[in-house]
C-alpha positions in Angstrom: 10.1 -35.2 17.1 7.7 -33.0 19.1 7.1 -29.4 17.9 8.7 -28.1 21.1 12.1 -29.8 20.3 12.2 -28.8 16.6 14.3 -25.8 15.6 12.1 -22.9 14.4 12.5 -21.2 11.0 10.7 -18.2 9.7 9.9 -18.7 6.0 9.2 -15.7 3.7 6.1 -17.2 2.1 4.0 -16.2 -0.9 1.9 -19.3 -1.3 3.3 -19.8 -4.7 4.9 -23.0 -6.1 8.4 -22.5 -4.9 7.7 -21.4 -1.3 5.0 -24.1 -0.9 7.6 -26.7 -1.9 10.2 -25.1 0.4 7.7 -25.1 3.3 7.1 -28.9 3.0 10.8 -29.6 2.4 11.8 -27.7 5.5 9.2 -29.6 7.5 10.5 -32.9 6.3 14.0 -31.7 7.3 12.8 -31.5 10.9 12.1 -27.8 11.2 9.1 -26.1 12.8 8.1 -23.7 10.0 6.4 -20.4 10.7 5.4 -18.7 7.5 5.5 -14.9 7.1 3.7 -12.9 4.5 4.4 -9.2 4.1 1.6 -6.9 2.7 3.6 -4.3 0.8 0.8 -3.5 -1.6 0.5 -6.5 -3.8 -2.6 -6.3 -6.0 -5.5 -8.7 -5.4 -3.6 -10.9 -2.9 -5.9 -13.2 -0.8 -3.9 -13.4 2.4 -6.5 -15.5 4.2 -6.3 -18.2 1.5 -2.5 -18.0 1.8 -2.7 -18.6 5.6 -4.9 -21.6 5.1 -2.6 -23.1 2.5 0.4 -22.6 4.7 -1.0 -24.4 7.7 -2.4 -27.2 5.5 1.0 -27.6 4.0 2.7 -28.0 7.3 3.3 -24.6 8.9 2.5 -24.2 12.6 1.2 -20.7 11.8 1.3 -18.0 9.1 1.8 -14.4 10.2 0.6 -11.7 7.8 1.8 -8.1 8.5 0.5 -5.0 6.8 3.7 -3.1 6.1 2.2 -0.6 3.6 2.4 2.5 5.8 5.9 1.7 7.0 7.0 0.9 3.5 5.9 4.3 2.2 7.0 6.5 5.1 10.3 4.8 6.1 11.5 3.3 2.8 9.9 4.8 -0.4 10.0 8.4 1.0 13.6 7.9 2.1 14.6 6.9 -1.5 12.6 9.9 -2.9 14.3 12.3 -0.5 17.7 11.7 -2.3 16.2 11.1 -5.8 17.7 7.6 -5.7 18.0 5.9 -9.1 20.1 2.9 -10.0 22.3 3.1 -13.1 20.4 6.3 -14.1 17.1 4.5 -14.8 15.8 2.1 -12.2 13.9 3.6 -9.2 14.6 0.6 -7.0 11.1 -0.7 -6.5 12.0 -4.2 -5.5 15.3 -3.2 -3.8 13.6 -0.7 -1.4 10.9 -3.3 -0.4 13.3 -6.0 0.7 14.8 -4.3 3.8 11.2 -3.5 5.0 10.3 -7.1 4.7 13.5 -8.4 6.2 13.2 -6.2 9.2 9.7 -7.6 10.0 10.9 -11.2 9.4 13.7 -10.7 11.9 11.3 -9.2 14.4 9.0 -12.2 14.1 12.0 -14.5 14.5 12.9 -12.8 17.8 9.3 -12.9 19.0 9.0 -16.6 18.1 12.4 -17.6 19.4 13.6 -18.8 15.9 17.3 -18.9 15.1 16.7 -19.4 11.3 15.0 -17.5 8.5 14.5 -18.9 5.0 13.5 -17.5 1.6 12.8 -18.8 -1.9 15.0 -16.4 -3.8 16.9 -17.8 -6.7 20.7 -18.3 -6.5 21.2 -16.1 -9.5 19.2 -13.1 -8.3 19.7 -10.0 -6.1 17.0 -10.8 -3.5 19.0 -13.6 -1.8 21.7 -11.0 -1.1 19.2 -8.4 0.2 17.4 -10.7 2.5 20.5 -12.2 4.0 22.6 -9.0 4.3 19.6 -7.2 6.0 19.0 -10.2 8.4 22.7 -10.3 9.4 22.8 -6.6 10.0 19.7 -6.7 12.2 20.6 -9.9 14.2 24.1 -11.4 13.9 22.8 -14.7 15.5 20.2 -15.3 12.8 21.1 -18.0 10.2 19.6 -18.1 6.8 18.5 -21.1 4.9 18.5 -20.6 1.1 17.2 -23.8 -0.6 18.0 -22.6 -4.1 21.7 -22.7 -3.1 21.4 -26.0 -1.3 23.0 -28.9 -3.2 20.4 -31.5 -2.1 17.4 -29.2 -2.8 18.8 -28.3 -6.3 19.4 -32.0 -7.1 15.8 -32.9 -6.1 14.2 -30.0 -8.0 15.8 -29.4 -11.4 12.8 -27.7 -12.9 9.2 -26.9 -12.6 8.1 -30.4 -13.4 9.9 -31.7 -10.3 8.3 -29.1 -8.2 4.8 -30.0 -9.5 5.5 -33.7 -9.0 6.4 -33.0 -5.4 3.2 -31.1 -4.8 1.2 -33.9 -6.3 2.9 -36.4 -4.0 2.2 -34.4 -0.8 -1.2 -33.1 -1.8 -0.2 -29.5 -2.0 -2.7 -27.5 -4.1 -1.2 -25.8 -7.2 -2.7 -22.8 -9.0 -4.3 -24.3 -12.1 -3.9 -21.2 -14.2 -1.3 -21.3 -16.9 2.1 -19.9 -15.8 3.0 -16.4 -17.1 5.7 -16.1 -19.7 7.6 -14.0 -17.2 8.0 -13.5 -13.5 6.2 -10.7 -11.7 7.1 -8.8 -8.4 4.5 -6.4 -7.1 4.4 -3.8 -4.3 3.2 -0.3 -3.7 6.3 1.3 -5.3 6.3 -0.7 -8.6 5.6 -3.8 -10.6 8.5 -5.6 -12.2 8.6 -8.2 -15.0 11.5 -10.3 -15.9 12.7 -13.9 -16.9 10.8 -16.1 -19.3 10.3 -14.5 -22.7 11.8 -11.3 -21.4 15.2 -13.0 -21.1 15.6 -12.3 -24.8 16.7 -8.7 -24.6 15.3 -8.0 -28.2 11.9 -9.4 -27.3 9.2 -6.7 -27.2 6.7 -7.1 -24.3 3.0 -7.4 -24.8 0.8 -4.4 -23.8 -1.5 -6.7 -21.8 1.3 -7.4 -19.3 1.1 -4.1 -17.5 -0.8 -3.8 -14.2 -0.3 -0.2 -13.0 -0.1 1.9 -16.1 -2.0 2.4 -19.4 -0.2 2.8 -22.7 0.5 6.4 -23.8 -1.8 5.6 -26.7 -4.7 4.8 -24.4 -4.0 7.7 -22.0 -6.6 10.6 -21.9 -6.4 13.3 -24.5 -6.7 15.9 -21.7 -3.9 16.3 -19.3 -4.1 16.1 -15.5 -2.8 19.1 -13.5 -1.6 18.5 -10.0 0.3 20.2 -7.2 2.6 18.4 -4.7 3.6 20.0 -1.5 6.8 19.0 0.3 8.1 19.7 3.8 11.8 18.9 4.4 11.9 16.8 1.2 8.9 14.7 2.1 5.6 14.9 0.1 2.8 15.9 2.5 0.0 17.0 0.2 -1.1 16.1 -3.3 -3.8 18.1 -5.0 -5.5 17.2 -8.3 -6.2 20.7 -9.7 -8.3 19.0 -12.4 -11.0 17.5 -10.2 -10.2 18.9 -6.7 -9.1 15.6 -5.0 -6.7 16.2 -2.1 -4.6 13.6 -0.3 -2.5 14.2 2.8 -2.1 10.8 4.5 1.3 9.4 3.4 -0.1 6.0 2.3 -3.2 7.5 0.6 -1.1 10.2 -1.1 1.3 7.6 -2.6 -1.5 5.3 -3.7 -3.2 8.2 -5.4 0.0 9.2 -7.0 0.1 5.7 -8.5 -3.5 6.0 -9.6 -3.2 9.3 -11.5 0.3 8.5 -12.7 -0.8 5.1 -14.1 -3.9 6.6 -15.7 -1.6 9.0 -17.6 0.9 6.3 -18.7 3.7 7.6 -16.3 6.7 5.5 -15.2 7.4 2.6 -17.6 10.9 1.6 -18.4 12.6 -1.4 -20.2 16.2 -1.8 -19.2 19.2 -4.2 -19.0 20.8 -3.7 -15.5 23.8 -5.1 -13.7 22.9 -7.5 -10.8 25.1 -7.5 -7.7 26.0 -11.2 -8.3 27.7 -10.2 -11.6 25.0 -11.1 -14.1 23.2 -8.7 -16.4 19.5 -9.0 -16.4 16.6 -7.5 -18.5 13.7 -6.0 -16.5 10.6 -4.1 -17.4 9.3 -1.8 -14.7 6.3 0.5 -14.0 6.7 3.0 -11.2 4.0 5.7 -11.8 3.7 7.4 -8.4 7.5 7.3 -7.7 8.3 8.8 -11.1 6.1 11.8 -10.7 7.0 12.4 -7.1 10.7 12.2 -7.9 10.4 14.7 -10.7 8.6 17.1 -8.4 11.2 16.7 -5.6 14.1 17.2 -7.9 12.6 20.4 -9.3 11.9 21.8 -5.8 15.5 21.2 -4.8 16.5 23.4 -7.7 14.9 26.5 -6.2 15.8 26.0 -2.5 19.0 23.8 -2.2 22.5 25.4 -2.2 24.6 24.7 -5.2 27.4 22.9 -3.4 25.0 20.9 -1.2 23.3 19.8 -4.4 26.6 18.7 -5.9 27.4 16.6 -2.9 24.0 15.0 -2.6 24.1 13.9 -6.2 27.0 11.7 -5.3 25.3 10.5 -2.2 22.2 9.6 -4.2 24.3 7.4 -6.5 25.8 5.7 -3.5 22.4 5.3 -1.8 21.1 3.6 -4.9 24.1 1.2 -5.1 23.9 0.3 -1.4 20.1 -0.2 -1.6 20.3 -2.3 -4.7 23.1 -4.5 -3.2 21.3 -5.1 0.1 23.2 -2.8 2.4 20.2 -0.8 3.7 21.1 -1.4 7.4 24.8 -0.9 7.0 26.7 1.9 8.8 27.6 3.6 5.5 23.9 3.7 4.6 23.1 5.3 8.0 25.7 8.0 7.2 24.2 8.7 3.8 20.6 8.8 5.0 21.4 11.1 7.9 23.3 13.4 5.5 20.4 13.4 3.0 18.0 14.2 5.8 20.1 17.2 6.8 20.3 18.3 3.2 16.5 18.4 3.0 16.0 20.9 5.9 15.1 23.7 3.5 13.4 21.6 0.8 9.9 22.9 1.5 7.4 24.2 -1.1 4.9 23.4 -3.8 5.6 22.1 -7.4 3.0 22.2 -10.1 3.0 19.3 -12.6 1.1 18.5 -15.8 0.7 14.7 -16.5 0.1 13.9 -20.2 0.5 10.7 -22.1 3.6 9.4 -20.3 5.1 12.8 -19.7 5.7 14.6 -16.4 5.8 18.3 -17.2 6.9 20.8 -14.5 4.7 24.0 -14.7 6.1 26.0 -11.8 7.3 25.9 -8.2 7.3 28.1 -5.1 9.1 27.8 -1.8 9.4 29.9 1.4 13.0 29.0 1.4 13.7 29.9 -2.2 17.3 30.8 -3.0 16.2 32.0 -6.4 16.0 35.8 -6.7 14.3 37.1 -9.9 16.0 40.5 -9.6 19.4 39.0 -9.4 18.7 36.6 -12.3 17.2 39.4 -14.5 18.9 40.1 -17.8 17.3 43.6 -17.7 20.1 46.0 -16.6 17.5 48.7 -15.5 15.4 46.3 -13.4 18.0 43.8 -12.2 20.6 43.9 -9.4 18.8 44.7 -6.2 21.4 45.0 -3.4 23.8 42.6 -5.1 26.7 44.7 -6.5 27.6 42.7 -9.7 29.3 43.9 -12.8 29.1 41.5 -15.8 32.7 42.4 -16.4 33.5 40.5 -13.2 32.8 37.3 -15.1 35.9 37.8 -17.1 38.0 37.9 -13.9 36.3 34.8 -12.6 37.2 33.0 -15.9 40.8 34.2 -15.8 41.3 33.0 -12.2 39.9 29.5 -12.9 41.8 29.3 -16.2 45.1 29.7 -14.2 44.0 27.0 -11.9 43.1 24.6 -14.7 46.4 25.4 -16.6 48.4 24.6 -13.5 46.6 21.3 -13.1 47.1 20.5 -16.8 50.9 21.2 -16.5 51.1 19.0 -13.4 49.2 16.2 -15.2 51.5 16.4 -18.2 54.6 16.1 -16.0 53.1 13.1 -14.2 52.3 11.3 -17.5 55.8 11.6 -18.8 
């Protein structure tokens, strides 16, 4: 079959064992395979070597796209604007990257005239859902091939030994280095570790595992003082008060936040989370820059965001995290939340001072031209406080009485309903 008559598929390709086997398998199935690699900030990735391996294994071409700037500006900063966190702990490092990658994969599919996209995500994980939901939302005509859910593929490759044998048969080079005792996913936002020995929830990880952060025990004895300036909820300037370094470019700012956060042991967590597919999984994550920027952003909201707006955005942040984690980044409900969050940030402008020390992010102060905080009103000093605000502490008693009547009424109604 000539290349011109073969159906085209865009394969999300890493050059690793699984996607190399999938590339060859798809070629044998009669597809013209175009590989796609997304640069979202993986450390020490040799993209030229990956391109060579892809074409040698059967791909007609391998497209590598540098998505780091877009990833920071349109995905990471969007998550930070609403303080997104999944199940109270996970900053969504992998979840936020997938829609960025999927969007580019669909763009390439349209450019190449491909009706199929493919990925090497496991049938038990979250990424299969994220890639496929995002692809469907962006182009309803796109079909997804998921080999790890294909009965024939699973029957052929029951484990790593079958994959390695297939590589030997087809002359596919395999990394000779010993396989890690866990799986690793890297991008600018975080590094995650799961599977392997970490599937034992009681197993303690080894310190040598970490890539972005030092142990608190190895962090400097002197703290690092920084200032982060925000405009409408987005970080626009990071100043290291300790050594004078200043970063304003979004990508450079975020990378530097990772650097100083990691050097001060910021952003490690070890959790058991609930996957969308219904399975609990154990993950160890390090998110240094995201952790300190989120802490600063939350603090700034405290001084310049209205109380009721804050209350509503807390609920929106929880829903944002759930939708992002479950693969609904391009869904209409996510558009609603993101637009609402953007509106809520119109006054979130100012500077937050932080001290970084041995795993701790310590807020030292904040200023904002839009501050709703008034020290005169807040003062406990009767002689100095008050300003133009006519407030009598005795009014608090009336406020309590009014709300007590409301709550008593609700309690009576609830009691009658439960009878």
